[in-house]
C-alpha positions as CSV (number, residue, x, y, z in Angstrom):
1,M,-289.2,42.2,69.1
2,N,-289.2,45.9,68.8
3,L,-288.2,47.7,71.8
4,G,-289.3,51.4,70.8
5,S,-287.6,54.4,71.2
6,V,-287.2,54.3,75.1
7,G,-286.0,50.7,74.9
8,S,-283.5,51.4,72.1
9,L,-282.1,54.3,73.9
10,L,-281.8,52.3,77.5
11,V,-280.1,49.6,75.7
12,C,-277.6,52.0,73.9
13,A,-277.1,53.6,77.1
14,W,-276.1,50.3,78.8
15,L,-273.8,49.3,75.9
16,A,-272.3,52.7,76.4
17,V,-271.2,52.0,80.1
18,C,-269.9,48.6,79.2
19,A,-267.9,50.1,76.4
20,A,-266.4,52.6,78.9
21,Y,-265.5,49.9,81.0
22,D,-264.2,48.0,78.5
23,L,-262.3,50.9,77.2
24,K,-260.8,51.8,80.6
25,S,-260.0,48.5,82.1
26,R,-260.4,46.1,79.3
27,A,-262.9,44.2,81.4
28,V,-266.8,44.7,81.9
29,P,-267.8,43.4,85.2
30,A,-270.5,40.7,85.4
31,W,-272.9,43.2,87.6
32,L,-273.3,45.0,84.7
33,T,-273.7,42.6,81.9
34,L,-275.6,39.8,83.7
35,P,-278.7,41.9,84.5
36,G,-279.2,43.1,80.8
37,L,-279.0,39.2,79.8
38,F,-281.5,38.1,82.8
39,I,-284.0,41.0,81.6
40,A,-283.8,39.8,78.0
41,L,-284.4,36.3,79.2
42,L,-287.5,37.6,81.1
43,L,-289.0,39.5,78.3
44,K,-288.3,36.4,76.0
45,E,-290.0,34.2,78.5
46,A,-293.0,36.7,78.9
47,S,-293.3,36.5,75.3
48,G,-293.8,32.8,75.3
49,E,-290.6,31.4,73.8
50,L,-289.7,29.0,76.7
51,A,-287.9,27.0,74.4
52,L,-285.6,29.5,73.4
53,V,-285.3,30.8,77.3
54,A,-284.3,27.1,78.3
55,F,-281.9,26.8,75.6
56,V,-280.0,29.9,76.6
57,G,-280.0,29.1,80.2
58,L,-278.5,25.5,79.3
59,V,-275.8,26.8,76.8
60,F,-274.4,28.9,79.8
61,V,-274.9,26.3,82.4
62,I,-273.1,23.5,80.0
63,S,-269.6,25.1,80.5
64,D,-269.5,23.9,84.2
65,L,-270.4,20.6,83.4
66,S,-268.2,17.6,82.4
67,G,-268.6,14.1,81.3
68,I,-271.8,12.4,81.2
69,L,-273.6,15.5,82.4
70,Q,-272.3,17.5,79.5
71,S,-273.5,15.1,77.1
72,L,-276.9,14.9,78.5
73,A,-276.9,18.9,78.4
74,I,-276.0,18.6,74.8
75,F,-278.8,16.2,74.2
76,L,-281.2,18.5,75.9
77,L,-280.1,21.3,73.7
78,T,-280.8,19.4,70.5
79,T,-284.2,18.7,72.2
80,L,-285.1,22.0,72.9
81,F,-283.9,23.0,69.3
82,V,-286.2,20.6,68.0
83,L,-289.0,21.7,70.7
84,A,-288.8,25.3,69.2
85,L,-289.8,24.1,65.9
86,L,-293.1,22.8,67.3
87,T,-293.9,25.6,69.8
88,T,-292.7,28.9,68.4
89,A,-294.7,31.1,66.3
90,D,-291.5,32.7,64.5
91,V,-289.7,29.5,63.9
92,V,-286.9,30.9,61.7
93,S,-286.1,33.8,64.1
94,A,-285.8,31.3,67.1
95,E,-283.8,28.9,65.4
96,L,-281.3,31.3,64.1
97,S,-281.2,33.1,67.5
98,M,-280.3,29.9,69.0
99,L,-277.7,29.1,66.3
100,A,-276.2,32.7,67.1
101,I,-276.2,32.0,71.0
102,L,-274.7,28.9,70.4
103,S,-271.8,30.3,68.0
104,I,-271.6,33.0,70.4
105,W,-270.9,30.6,73.2
106,L,-268.6,28.5,71.2
107,C,-266.3,31.7,70.4
108,W,-266.4,32.5,74.0
109,K,-265.4,28.9,75.0
110,F,-262.4,29.0,72.5
111,N,-261.3,32.7,73.9
112,I,-262.2,34.4,70.8
113,L,-264.9,36.8,72.5
114,G,-264.8,37.5,76.1
115,G,-267.5,36.7,78.4
116,A,-269.2,39.9,78.7
117,D,-269.3,40.3,75.2
118,A,-270.8,36.9,74.7
119,Q,-273.3,38.1,77.6
120,V,-274.1,41.3,76.0
121,L,-274.4,39.5,72.3
122,A,-276.8,37.1,73.9
123,A,-279.0,39.6,75.6
124,L,-278.9,41.6,72.2
125,I,-280.1,38.6,70.3
126,L,-282.8,38.1,72.6
127,L,-284.1,41.5,72.8
128,C,-284.0,42.1,68.8
129,G,-283.6,39.0,67.1
130,P,-280.6,37.6,65.2
131,E,-280.6,40.0,62.7
132,I,-278.7,42.6,65.1
133,L,-275.6,40.6,64.3
134,V,-275.4,42.2,60.8
135,P,-274.8,45.8,61.9
136,V,-272.5,44.3,64.7
137,A,-270.5,42.1,62.6
138,L,-270.0,45.1,60.1
139,M,-268.8,47.6,62.7
140,N,-266.4,44.7,64.1
141,A,-265.1,44.4,60.6
142,I,-264.7,48.2,60.3
143,Q,-263.2,48.3,64.0
144,G,-260.6,45.7,62.7
145,V,-259.5,47.7,59.8
146,V,-259.1,50.5,61.6
147,G,-257.3,48.8,64.3
148,M,-254.9,47.2,61.6
149,V,-254.3,50.7,59.9
150,M,-253.3,52.3,63.4
151,K,-251.4,49.3,64.4
152,C,-253.3,48.8,67.7
153,K,-252.7,45.5,69.5
154,T,-256.5,44.9,70.4
155,I,-259.6,47.3,70.4
156,P,-262.3,46.3,72.9
157,A,-265.2,44.3,71.1
158,M,-267.9,46.4,73.1
159,L,-267.3,49.2,70.8
160,S,-268.2,47.6,67.6
161,I,-271.3,46.1,69.7
162,L,-272.2,49.5,70.8
163,A,-271.8,51.1,67.4
164,G,-273.6,48.0,65.5
165,A,-276.6,48.5,68.0
166,C,-276.7,51.9,67.4
167,V,-276.8,51.7,63.8
168,F,-279.5,48.6,64.0
169,F,-281.9,50.9,66.2
170,A,-281.1,54.0,63.9
171,S,-282.2,51.8,60.8
172,Q,-285.2,50.6,62.9
173,A,-286.3,54.3,64.0
174,L,-286.0,55.4,60.2
175,Q,-287.9,52.7,58.9
176,T,-290.9,54.1,60.9
177,F,-291.3,57.2,59.1
C-alpha cells in the first residue's frame, strides 16, 4: 500500500512523537501506539485483506489465552495463514506480512522488543508491507553499532524504527521521479 506524500508525513510525525516519548521516559503509552495499529487494521480491512486483519487481531489476543484456548487460537492462526493463500491478491506480501508480524509478536513475548515497538512495527507492516522492515533493520543495526561505540546500555528502538521508516518513505518518493 502506497501511502502517498501526506500519509508518509503523517506516519513519520506519529513515529517522531512515539520516539520522543521513548527517549524521554523509555516508554510509549498505548494511547499513542494503539490508534495507529487500529487505523492500519481498518485500512487493510477496507482493502479486502480480511485474513491478514483477522490474523493480526488473533496474534495480539493469543497472549492472553492459555491451555486449550491457546491451542485453538494457534490452529486458527494456521487456518488464516492458509486462507490468505486462497483469498489474497498479493499472496507473497500477505504471507510475508503474517510471518513478520508473528516474528515481532514472538520478539515481544520473549522480551526482545517492547510492546509499543511491536505495535508500531505491526502497524507499519500493515500500512507499507513487510519490505519496510529492511530499512528499519538496517537503522537498528547502525543504532546498535553507535550504541556500542558510545558505550550506551540501551537506546530506544523507536529511534531506529523512525529512521528506517523515513528512509523507506524517502526511497519511495525518489522512485516516483
